[in-house]
N, C-alpha and C positions, 0 to 999 in steps of 0.2 A: 639330352644326350650326354652332357658332361658328367652327370651323376651316374649314369648306368641304370638299368631297369630296376635293380633291387632297391637302391636308395631312393629313386624316384617314387617307386610304389610305397616305400616306407613313409615318405613325407605326404604323399597324396592320401593314402589310406588312413593315416593317423591324424592328419590335419596339423601336425606338429611343425613349429617354426624352429629353425636352427640359428644359433648365435654366430657371431663373427668368427670366433676361434674354430668352431666346428666347420663353418663354411670354408675357412682356409685349409683345414685338415683334409677336407673333401675336394680341394682344388677348385673351388668356385670363385675365390678371390685371390689376388696375388699376395696381399699382406694385410695385416690388421694394425692400425696405428691409433694412438691416443688422439682425441679430437684436436688438441693443440699442435700436433705434428702433421696433421693431414694436409693443410694448405701449403706449408713449406715443402713437404714432400712432392706434392702435385706440381708446384712451381719449379722445383728442381728437375723433375721429369720433363716438364714442358720445355725448360731451357735446353736440356740434352737433345730433345727431339727437334727443337728449332735450329740446331746446328746441322741437321741433316738436309740433304737435297730434297725439297718438297715433292718433286716429281717422283723420285725414288721412294720416298716415304709413302706416297699414295699407292704406288705400284706394289710395295711390300704389303701394305694393308689389304689391298685387293687380292693379292696372292694368298695370304693367310685366310681371308674370308672365303674365297673360292675353293681353296684346297681342303677346307674343313670337312666337306662332305665327300671328298674324293678318296679313292684308294691311294695307298702310298705311291704306287707307280705313276698314277695319273697326276697326283700332286707334284711329284718331282718333274714330270714332263711339263706341267703348267708353269712351274718356277723357271724352267729353262726357256720356255717360250716368252715369258714376261721379261726375263733378263736379256734375251736376244733383242726383243723389241726396244728395250731401254737403251742398250748399247748402240743399236742401229740408229736411233734418233738423237743420240747425244752429240754427234759431230766428231770429226777426227781430232781436233785440237783438245777437246775435253777428254776424249778417250785416251789420248797419249798422256795427259796429265794424270789421269786415274791409273793408267798402267805404270807410270813412273812411281807414283805413290805406293802402289802395291809392291813393286819390285824393291823399293827402298825399305819397306817394312819386312821383307822376307830375307834380307841379308843379315843373318845372325840375330834378328829380333826374337825376343822370347814371347811366347803366347801368354795371354792373360787368362786363357781358358783353363 
């Protein structure tokens, strides 16, 4: 699916293997690193992820996995449903803390995007 039918056929019919740089150009991998940089990069990524709420991380992963085969509209609806479920289960105190954090970031904060 990620390749699209033309590239999938090209690889299947030719039996050709593609290298790391071509796989990255085709969107099959996120990045290509020299072997000595691979583990430090993975550990840095794991450290970033470990700072996230584990329940929210699981829900985001499930939302992406579920939404992959959905239409855009259905995927957006699924994200809304998952977010609603998460916020409903988090409790009033945690919700207020999250709301305060979001509000503090929106007062003149510059986006990094």
